[in-house]
Backbone as ProteinMPNN parsed JSONL, in Angstrom:
{"seq_chain_A": "MSDIKVNFISADGEQTVTATASDGDDLLTIAQVNDQPLEGTCEGQMACSTCHVIVDAQDFDKLPEATEMEEDMLDLAAGARRTSRLACQITLTPDLDGLTVHIPAESRNMQGV", "coords_chain_A": {"N_chain_A": [[-6.839, -27.965, 11.64], [-7.041, -24.445, 12.232], [-9.35, -21.986, 12.211], [-9.316, -18.882, 10.411], [-9.489, -15.363, 11.899], [-10.812, -12.402, 10.084], [-11.158, -8.82, 10.539], [-13.141, -6.659, 9.344], [-13.466, -3.054, 8.966], [-16.117, -0.535, 8.332], [-16.395, 1.945, 6.038], [-17.24, 4.501, 7.399], [-16.381, 3.642, 9.977], [-18.129, 2.951, 11.875], [-18.93, 0.151, 11.681], [-18.128, -3.17, 12.184], [-17.094, -6.143, 11.092], [-16.576, -9.264, 11.797], [-15.014, -11.853, 10.017], [-15.1, -15.704, 9.356], [-12.248, -17.362, 7.827], [-9.937, -19.661, 5.957], [-7.118, -21.148, 5.754], [-5.281, -19.98, 2.903], [-7.687, -18.759, 1.464], [-8.441, -15.887, -0.264], [-8.553, -12.622, 0.562], [-10.391, -11.072, -1.191], [-12.468, -12.87, -1.716], [-13.613, -13.519, 0.622], [-14.558, -11.032, 1.843], [-16.36, -10.715, -0.453], [-18.085, -12.623, 0.271], [-19.146, -12.401, 2.964], [-20.627, -10.021, 2.725], [-19.138, -7.487, 2.415], [-18.179, -4.213, 0.684], [-16.747, -4.623, -1.766], [-15.438, -4.615, -5.168], [-14.226, -6.097, -7.244], [-14.122, -6.763, -9.675], [-12.462, -7.765, -11.79], [-11.633, -10.027, -12.314], [-9.483, -11.482, -11.538], [-7.462, -10.477, -12.786], [-6.061, -8.372, -12.282], [-6.712, -5.862, -13.489], [-7.854, -3.515, -12.328], [-9.038, -1.567, -9.704], [-10.878, -2.041, -7.997], [-10.663, -3.545, -5.715], [-9.584, -2.637, -3.566], [-8.316, -2.147, -0.039], [-7.802, -0.779, 2.981], [-4.909, -2.004, 5.256], [-4.619, -2.563, 8.543], [-2.172, -0.811, 10.364], [-0.925, -1.897, 12.243], [-0.861, -4.845, 11.09], [0.2, -4.442, 8.634], [2.701, -5.16, 7.782], [2.624, -7.862, 8.393], [2.359, -8.684, 6.008], [3.327, -10.328, 2.699], [5.765, -8.424, 0.289], [4.073, -6.023, -2.026], [3.789, -6.892, -5.315], [5.216, -5.454, -8.582], [3.216, -4.742, -10.211], [0.725, -4.888, -8.614], [1.642, -2.495, -7.088], [1.429, -0.741, -9.145], [-1.691, -0.743, -9.879], [-2.83, 0.129, -7.438], [-2.158, 2.842, -7.533], [-3.917, 3.85, -9.085], [-5.912, 3.586, -7.33], [-8.788, 5.249, -5.822], [-8.648, 6.884, -2.58], [-6.228, 5.777, -1.551], [-3.982, 4.611, 0.695], [-0.74, 4.76, 2.578], [-0.891, 1.927, 3.694], [-2.586, 0.575, 2.068], [-3.726, -2.124, -0.038], [-4.598, -4.644, -2.538], [-7.115, -6.355, -1.835], [-7.757, -8.669, -3.505], [-5.095, -9.702, -3.883], [-4.27, -10.536, -1.317], [-3.429, -13.576, 0.326], [-4.659, -15.458, 2.924], [-3.43, -16.855, 5.826], [-2.521, -18.466, 8.728], [-0.92, -16.976, 9.962], [-2.107, -14.338, 9.326], [-4.285, -14.304, 11.192], [-6.694, -12.537, 12.464], [-6.492, -10.262, 11.267], [-7.242, -6.774, 10.146], [-8.941, -4.618, 8.503], [-9.745, -2.023, 6.659], [-12.823, -0.516, 4.941], [-12.421, 1.385, 2.182], [-13.607, 4.986, 1.94], [-14.459, 5.569, -0.571], [-14.812, 3.396, -1.553], [-16.429, 1.005, -4.118], [-19.422, -0.567, -5.425], [-21.018, -2.955, -7.717], [-23.043, -3.755, -7.493], [-24.548, -2.378, -6.12], [-23.739, -1.797, -3.485]], "CA_chain_A": [[-6.472, -26.352, 10.791], [-7.834, -23.628, 12.749], [-9.94, -20.51, 11.527], [-8.677, -17.491, 10.383], [-10.632, -14.454, 11.563], [-10.561, -11.11, 9.659], [-11.995, -8.007, 10.694], [-13.376, -5.6, 8.22], [-14.523, -2.183, 9.543], [-16.925, -0.277, 7.338], [-15.535, 3.368, 5.815], [-17.445, 5.411, 8.524], [-15.801, 3.214, 11.294], [-19.201, 2.546, 12.514], [-19.437, -0.997, 11.811], [-17.056, -4.188, 12.155], [-17.879, -7.416, 10.628], [-15.605, -10.17, 11.699], [-15.318, -12.891, 9.279], [-13.903, -16.723, 9.235], [-11.678, -17.707, 6.845], [-9.171, -20.603, 5.651], [-5.782, -20.66, 4.908], [-5.028, -20.044, 1.525], [-8.477, -18.403, 1.214], [-8.076, -14.748, -0.452], [-9.058, -11.537, 1.159], [-11.329, -10.551, -1.868], [-13.302, -13.792, -1.735], [-14.126, -13.574, 1.909], [-15.131, -9.709, 1.809], [-17.625, -10.808, -0.682], [-18.817, -13.846, 0.936], [-19.417, -11.312, 4.15], [-21.371, -8.541, 2.123], [-18.27, -5.911, 2.442], [-18.625, -3.346, -0.75], [-15.421, -4.376, -2.533], [-16.359, -4.922, -6.454], [-13.259, -6.912, -7.364], [-14.719, -7.218, -10.959], [-11.589, -7.708, -12.749], [-11.727, -11.538, -12.103], [-8.178, -11.75, -11.178], [-6.639, -10.1, -14.098], [-5.46, -7.171, -11.923], [-6.962, -4.619, -14.468], [-9.027, -2.554, -11.844], [-8.432, -1.324, -8.077], [-11.97, -1.948, -6.962], [-10.918, -4.146, -4.626], [-8.778, -1.924, -2.714], [-8.592, -2.185, 1.232], [-6.514, -0.124, 4.037], [-4.687, -2.837, 6.205], [-4.226, -1.672, 9.955], [-0.911, -0.342, 10.155], [-0.052, -3.321, 12.723], [-1.019, -6.162, 10.402], [0.471, -4.342, 7.373], [3.84, -5.964, 7.756], [2.73, -9.498, 8.555], [1.781, -9.119, 4.528], [4.457, -9.916, 1.925], [5.35, -7.066, -0.168], [3.159, -5.878, -2.84], [4.206, -6.709, -6.552], [5.133, -4.204, -9.167], [2.077, -4.954, -10.946], [-0.399, -4.601, -7.392], [1.539, -0.957, -6.651], [0.597, 0.016, -10.281], [-2.811, -0.862, -9.478], [-2.956, 1.064, -6.522], [-1.761, 4.359, -7.991], [-5.186, 4.218, -9.344], [-7.327, 3.788, -6.609], [-9.107, 6.242, -4.964], [-8.507, 6.873, -1.112], [-5.345, 4.978, -1.143], [-3.158, 5.357, 1.677], [0.418, 3.915, 3.244], [-0.986, 0.644, 4.168], [-3.286, 0.186, 0.98], [-3.552, -3.368, -0.97], [-6.039, -5.147, -3.214], [-7.943, -7.584, -1.186], [-7.745, -10.06, -4.335], [-3.762, -10.048, -3.766], [-3.953, -10.918, -0.079], [-3.981, -14.813, 0.55], [-4.521, -15.762, 4.214], [-2.749, -17.626, 6.429], [-2.563, -18.345, 9.95], [-0.036, -15.345, 10.461], [-2.621, -12.925, 9.331], [-5.399, -14.219, 12.116], [-6.87, -11.396, 13.194], [-6.272, -9.498, 10.45], [-7.885, -5.832, 10.093], [-8.868, -3.993, 6.972], [-10.83, -0.476, 6.402], [-13.142, -0.419, 3.46], [-12.08, 2.684, 2.135], [-14.829, 5.33, 1.843], [-14.391, 5.678, -1.76], [-15.213, 1.833, -2.336], [-17.804, 1.228, -5.18], [-19.603, -2.183, -5.885], [-21.691, -2.583, -9.015], [-24.344, -4.369, -7.086], [-25.31, -0.883, -5.207], [-23.871, -1.683, -1.66]], "C_chain_A": [[-7.474, -25.548, 11.642], [-8.315, -22.309, 11.87], [-9.169, -19.631, 11.475], [-9.61, -16.322, 10.637], [-9.98, -13.255, 10.795], [-11.583, -10.104, 10.174], [-12.261, -6.869, 9.586], [-14.375, -4.395, 8.742], [-14.737, -1.218, 8.525], [-15.939, 1.198, 7.197], [-16.063, 4.281, 6.625], [-16.77, 4.717, 9.577], [-16.998, 2.996, 12.396], [-19.491, 1.083, 12.736], [-17.951, -1.919, 11.635], [-17.553, -5.555, 12.066], [-16.505, -8.419, 10.624], [-16.003, -11.832, 10.731], [-14.2, -14.007, 9.301], [-13.725, -17.153, 7.937], [-10.521, -18.949, 6.976], [-7.746, -20.289, 5.192], [-5.522, -20.967, 3.337], [-6.454, -19.455, 0.943], [-7.732, -16.865, 0.563], [-9.015, -14.037, -0.26], [-10.164, -11.026, 0.731], [-12.639, -11.849, -1.965], [-14.268, -13.742, -0.329], [-14.754, -12.358, 2.176], [-16.405, -10.138, 1.192], [-18.534, -11.492, -0.295], [-19.905, -13.024, 2.353], [-20.044, -9.724, 3.599], [-20.724, -7.498, 2.238], [-18.575, -5.657, 0.837], [-17.183, -3.353, -1.6], [-16.223, -5.127, -4.199], [-15.61, -6.157, -6.727], [-13.938, -7.578, -8.652], [-13.654, -7.469, -12.389], [-11.457, -9.51, -12.945], [-10.507, -12.006, -11.986], [-7.108, -11.321, -11.925], [-5.617, -8.693, -13.497], [-5.654, -5.868, -12.747], [-8.014, -3.473, -13.848], [-8.244, -2.444, -10.46], [-9.577, -1.181, -7.199], [-12.247, -2.565, -5.721], [-9.715, -3.854, -3.144], [-9.075, -1.924, -1.286], [-7.405, -1.242, 2.029], [-6.239, -1.057, 5.223], [-4.289, -1.978, 7.197], [-2.881, -1.542, 9.647], [-0.408, -1.618, 11.217], [-0.062, -4.257, 12.364], [-0.286, -5.77, 9.363], [2.189, -5.238, 7.343], [4.349, -6.993, 8.017], [2.736, -10.021, 6.588], [3.346, -9.414, 3.79], [4.203, -8.743, 1.231], [4.74, -7.209, -1.535], [3.972, -6.148, -4.35], [4.323, -5.553, -7.315], [3.907, -3.826, -9.737], [0.475, -4.349, -9.802], [0.033, -2.869, -7.29], [1.072, -0.203, -8.103], [-1.043, 0.562, -10.12], [-3.36, 0.166, -8.626], [-3.013, 2.466, -6.32], [-2.959, 5.107, -8.487], [-6.325, 4.125, -8.488], [-7.552, 5.077, -5.67], [-9.047, 5.749, -3.436], [-7.439, 6.353, -0.731], [-4.112, 5.56, -0.21], [-1.632, 4.484, 1.818], [0.484, 2.405, 2.951], [-2.073, -0.048, 3.153], [-3.054, -1.149, 0.367], [-4.869, -3.662, -1.181], [-6.112, -6.379, -2.416], [-7.59, -9.009, -2.098], [-6.568, -10.653, -4.285], [-3.086, -10.54, -2.522], [-4.185, -12.634, 0.237], [-3.529, -14.838, 2.151], [-3.939, -16.622, 4.421], [-2.258, -17.427, 7.928], [-1.788, -17.226, 10.58], [-0.789, -14.269, 10.39], [-3.979, -13.338, 10.447], [-5.559, -13.348, 12.694], [-6.806, -10.126, 12.451], [-7.401, -8.313, 9.896], [-7.517, -5.097, 9.157], [-9.925, -3.105, 7.18], [-11.169, -0.84, 5.148], [-12.988, 1.107, 3.238], [-13.729, 3.663, 1.681], [-15.422, 5.654, 0.3], [-14.749, 4.283, -2.682], [-16.645, 2.026, -3.341], [-17.937, -0.625, -5.239], [-20.854, -1.837, -6.553], [-22.947, -2.877, -8.105], [-25.062, -3.098, -5.988], [-25.001, -0.811, -3.837], [-23.06, -0.391, -1.528]], "O_chain_A": [[-8.636, -25.939, 11.754], [-7.639, -21.779, 10.988], [-8.316, -19.449, 12.344], [-10.499, -16.128, 9.808], [-8.761, -13.094, 10.837], [-12.764, -10.441, 10.26], [-11.3, -6.294, 9.076], [-15.587, -4.509, 8.923], [-13.79, -0.934, 7.791], [-15.03, 1.512, 7.966], [-15.267, 5.216, 6.717], [-16.478, 5.591, 10.393], [-16.777, 2.892, 13.603], [-20.139, 0.699, 13.71], [-16.927, -1.493, 11.102], [-18.339, -6.038, 12.882], [-15.622, -8.41, 9.767], [-16.96, -12.599, 10.83], [-12.986, -13.804, 9.286], [-14.596, -17.318, 7.083], [-10.187, -19.222, 8.129], [-7.366, -19.388, 4.444], [-5.585, -22.061, 2.777], [-6.5, -19.653, -0.272], [-6.553, -16.662, 0.855], [-10.16, -14.314, -0.619], [-10.995, -10.552, 1.506], [-13.755, -11.49, -2.339], [-15.486, -13.919, -0.334], [-15.735, -12.543, 2.896], [-17.45, -10.081, 1.84], [-19.717, -11.174, -0.414], [-21.116, -13.158, 2.529], [-19.855, -8.611, 4.09], [-21.349, -6.437, 2.211], [-19.01, -6.454, 0.005], [-16.62, -2.336, -2.005], [-17.197, -5.874, -4.294], [-16.162, -7.237, -6.515], [-14.257, -8.767, -8.663], [-13.945, -7.389, -13.582], [-11.1, -9.95, -14.038], [-10.391, -13.16, -12.397], [-5.959, -11.726, -11.754], [-4.698, -8.162, -14.12], [-4.853, -4.935, -12.682], [-8.761, -2.75, -14.507], [-7.194, -3.006, -10.149], [-9.605, -0.578, -6.126], [-13.197, -2.474, -4.943], [-9.278, -4.538, -2.218], [-10.266, -1.673, -1.102], [-6.262, -1.1, 1.596], [-7.048, -1.073, 6.151], [-3.743, -0.894, 6.991], [-2.421, -2.146, 8.679], [0.57, -2.27, 10.85], [0.639, -5.045, 13.0], [0.141, -6.78, 8.804], [2.343, -6.031, 6.415], [5.522, -7.364, 8.041], [2.978, -11.105, 6.058], [4.365, -8.86, 4.202], [3.165, -8.08, 1.251], [4.816, -8.262, -2.167], [4.955, -5.415, -4.454], [3.677, -4.572, -6.946], [3.559, -2.646, -9.754], [-0.476, -3.653, -10.157], [-0.842, -2.007, -7.369], [0.408, 0.833, -8.081], [-1.505, 1.701, -10.19], [-4.22, 0.965, -8.998], [-3.571, 3.137, -5.452], [-3.169, 6.32, -8.457], [-7.466, 4.48, -8.781], [-6.729, 5.702, -5.001], [-9.298, 4.603, -3.064], [-7.343, 6.293, 0.495], [-3.49, 6.613, -0.344], [-1.493, 3.519, 1.067], [1.335, 1.765, 2.333], [-2.424, -1.198, 3.415], [-1.842, -1.317, 0.229], [-5.887, -3.32, -0.58], [-5.253, -7.26, -2.386], [-7.261, -10.097, -1.625], [-6.505, -11.86, -4.516], [-1.905, -10.874, -2.423], [-5.375, -12.907, 0.397], [-2.461, -14.419, 2.597], [-3.693, -17.411, 3.509], [-1.688, -16.399, 8.295], [-2.102, -16.685, 11.64], [-0.529, -13.277, 11.07], [-4.801, -12.422, 10.464], [-4.739, -13.06, 13.566], [-7.048, -9.043, 12.984], [-8.377, -8.727, 9.271], [-6.366, -4.816, 8.826], [-10.926, -3.41, 7.828], [-10.398, -1.321, 4.318], [-13.397, 1.937, 4.05], [-14.731, 3.118, 1.22], [-16.597, 5.928, 0.057], [-14.898, 4.118, -3.893], [-17.547, 2.863, -3.303], [-17.109, -1.532, -5.155], [-21.602, -0.899, -6.277], [-23.851, -2.042, -8.116], [-26.034, -3.226, -5.243], [-25.607, -0.1, -3.034], [-22.867, 0.106, -0.418]]}, "name": "protein", "num_of_chains": 1, "seq": "MSDIKVNFISADGEQTVTATASDGDDLLTIAQVNDQPLEGTCEGQMACSTCHVIVDAQDFDKLPEATEMEEDMLDLAAGARRTSRLACQITLTPDLDGLTVHIPAESRNMQGV"}
């Protein structure tokens, strides 16, 4: 089984962190392990939109469609775009190797990151 690479681009576009994941990992966990400023405090209950990322347009169609519940949460996300998704809802697969996501400028992190 090969590693899946994920590129996180900072809100200001100045930094790119390339993280390594495995098939079945969720994007939020990989972001947090790699010190990316995504809160994700709802513990999987989809009661918040603080793990919002903007997926690169070239990668967006590789993702399964968002559920209605995810769409509702994205309506609450500050700075949401057409290619916005919740990191907690993205399960990584080999098809997503090289996925690039942008951390929105409006991202929050309770740890002060």
